[in-house]
KENU-542571 format. One record per atom (N, C-alpha, C): residue number from 1; x, y, z. Coordinates in steps of 0.02 Angstrom, whole numbers, plus 50000, padded with zeros to 5 digits. Atoms other than C-alpha are relative to their C-alpha. Layout:
REM KENU-542571
<NUM; <X; Y; Z>>
...
END
This chain:
REM KENU-542571
<1; <50050; 49950; 50000>>
<1; <50001; 49994; 50006>>
<1; <50040; 50092; 49991>>
<2; <49982; 49953; 50000>>
<2; <50055; 50165; 49960>>
<2; <50004; 50054; 50054>>
<3; <50004; 49947; 49962>>
<3; <50097; 50297; 50077>>
<3; <49927; 50055; 50012>>
<4; <50060; 49974; 50017>>
<4; <49958; 50400; 50008>>
<4; <49932; 49970; 50001>>
<5; <50077; 50054; 49992>>
<5; <49815; 50258; 50001>>
<5; <49996; 49991; 50093>>
<6; <50018; 50011; 49922>>
<6; <49863; 50229; 50188>>
<6; <49981; 50083; 50028>>
<7; <50028; 49941; 49981>>
<7; <49846; 50414; 50226>>
<7; <49922; 50000; 49984>>
<8; <50081; 49996; 50009>>
<8; <49672; 50412; 50147>>
<8; <49945; 49953; 50036>>
<9; <50036; 50057; 49944>>
<9; <49617; 50257; 50256>>
<9; <49998; 50026; 50066>>
<10; <50010; 49977; 49927>>
<10; <49669; 50345; 50414>>
<10; <49968; 50058; 50000>>
<11; <50034; 49948; 49985>>
<11; <49594; 50486; 50374>>
<11; <49922; 49997; 50012>>
<12; <50079; 50016; 49977>>
<12; <49425; 50397; 50382>>
<12; <49987; 49978; 50071>>
<13; <50013; 49989; 49915>>
<13; <49446; 50362; 50560>>
<13; <50025; 50039; 50040>>
<14; <49978; 49940; 49962>>
<14; <49521; 50531; 50617>>
<14; <49935; 50057; 49987>>
<15; <50045; 49949; 50014>>
<15; <49396; 50645; 50523>>
<15; <49933; 49976; 50024>>
<16; <50063; 50023; 49981>>
<16; <49230; 50651; 50607>>
<16; <49954; 50048; 49972>>
<17; <50038; 49952; 50023>>
<17; <49079; 50751; 50553>>
<17; <49966; 50039; 50075>>
<18; <50045; 49962; 49938>>
<18; <48973; 50873; 50673>>
<18; <49982; 49967; 50045>>
<19; <50049; 50024; 49956>>
<19; <48887; 50748; 50768>>
<19; <50043; 49933; 50034>>
<20; <49940; 50068; 49980>>
<20; <49059; 50635; 50801>>
<20; <50002; 49951; 49973>>
<21; <50010; 50061; 50005>>
<21; <49023; 50501; 50686>>
<21; <50063; 50016; 49939>>
<22; <49944; 49997; 50062>>
<22; <49185; 50461; 50574>>
<22; <49987; 49976; 49938>>
<23; <50014; 50006; 50086>>
<23; <49191; 50455; 50389>>
<23; <49984; 49928; 50005>>
<24; <49986; 50101; 49999>>
<24; <49213; 50254; 50411>>
<24; <49921; 49984; 50016>>
<25; <50056; 50023; 49967>>
<25; <49050; 50229; 50508>>
<25; <49945; 50037; 49956>>
<26; <50042; 49967; 50052>>
<26; <48958; 50361; 50373>>
<26; <50004; 49944; 49941>>
<27; <49998; 50044; 50060>>
<27; <49016; 50243; 50234>>
<27; <49965; 49922; 49997>>
<28; <50037; 50056; 49963>>
<28; <48957; 50074; 50338>>
<28; <49914; 50018; 49986>>
<29; <50058; 49993; 50010>>
<29; <48790; 50147; 50334>>
<29; <49966; 49963; 49925>>
<30; <50034; 50036; 50045>>
<30; <48667; 50053; 50235>>
<30; <49951; 50052; 49937>>
<31; <50031; 49949; 50058>>
<31; <48603; 50136; 50068>>
<31; <49928; 50021; 50020>>
<32; <50068; 49990; 49991>>
<32; <48436; 50214; 50072>>
<32; <49959; 49974; 49941>>
<33; <50039; 50045; 50039>>
<33; <48296; 50127; 49962>>
<33; <49984; 50047; 49941>>
<34; <49988; 49965; 50058>>
<34; <48284; 50184; 49785>>
<34; <49920; 50038; 49993>>
<35; <50044; 49941; 50006>>
<35; <48191; 50330; 49741>>
<35; <50002; 50033; 49934>>
<36; <49992; 49980; 50058>>
<36; <48112; 50389; 49579>>
<36; <50040; 50064; 49978>>
<37; <49964; 49933; 50003>>
<37; <48169; 50563; 49602>>
<37; <50087; 49988; 49990>>
<38; <49923; 50030; 49992>>
<38; <48350; 50484; 49625>>
<38; <50016; 49983; 49925>>
<39; <49976; 50029; 50053>>
<39; <48340; 50391; 49463>>
<39; <49986; 50061; 49951>>
<40; <50018; 49970; 50028>>
<40; <48265; 50548; 49384>>
<40; <50074; 50051; 49996>>
<41; <49938; 49952; 49995>>
<41; <48421; 50640; 49440>>
<41; <50078; 49956; 49968>>
<42; <49938; 50051; 50063>>
<42; <48554; 50510; 49369>>
<42; <49982; 49996; 49933>>
<43; <50003; 50003; 50074>>
<43; <48473; 50505; 49209>>
<43; <50039; 50079; 49975>>
<44; <49960; 49948; 50019>>
<44; <48507; 50687; 49198>>
<44; <50074; 50014; 49997>>
<45; <49930; 49987; 50001>>
<45; <48674; 50685; 49262>>
<45; <50043; 49961; 49933>>
<46; <49964; 50039; 50072>>
<46; <48726; 50547; 49124>>
<46; <49980; 50039; 49951>>
<47; <50020; 49969; 50052>>
<47; <48646; 50647; 48998>>
<47; <50062; 50072; 50002>>
<48; <49949; 49931; 49998>>
<48; <48764; 50804; 49057>>
<48; <50064; 49965; 49968>>
<49; <49939; 50032; 50025>>
<49; <48915; 50683; 49048>>
<49; <50002; 49962; 49925>>
<50; <50001; 50022; 50063>>
<50; <48864; 50606; 48887>>
<50; <50031; 50061; 49935>>
<51; <49987; 49938; 50039>>
<51; <48864; 50787; 48806>>
<51; <50082; 50018; 49989>>
<52; <49913; 49967; 50000>>
<52; <49048; 50815; 48860>>
<52; <50045; 49939; 49970>>
<53; <49941; 50068; 50016>>
<53; <49112; 50644; 48824>>
<53; <50017; 49990; 49922>>
<54; <49979; 50021; 50092>>
<54; <49113; 50646; 48623>>
<54; <49965; 49944; 49978>>
<55; <50031; 50036; 50017>>
<55; <49007; 50508; 48613>>
<55; <49914; 50007; 49989>>
<56; <50067; 49985; 49975>>
<56; <48832; 50503; 48568>>
<56; <49960; 49962; 50043>>
<57; <50041; 50031; 49944>>
<57; <48702; 50453; 48689>>
<57; <49970; 49926; 49988>>
<58; <50015; 50063; 50018>>
<58; <48653; 50270; 48701>>
<58; <49926; 49974; 49988>>
END
């Protein structure tokens, strides 16, 4: 493991949110259920990415 990678992992244990939760604990939380609005936002984002990628949309 490179020193940069090790530092990144250690930062997950050291940095805390305003409520004292480590970033690692935030990563371990289960994902929320799917939502239609989230899907629509993701579709818009993918259209934006496709516009800058140089490839035609699928």
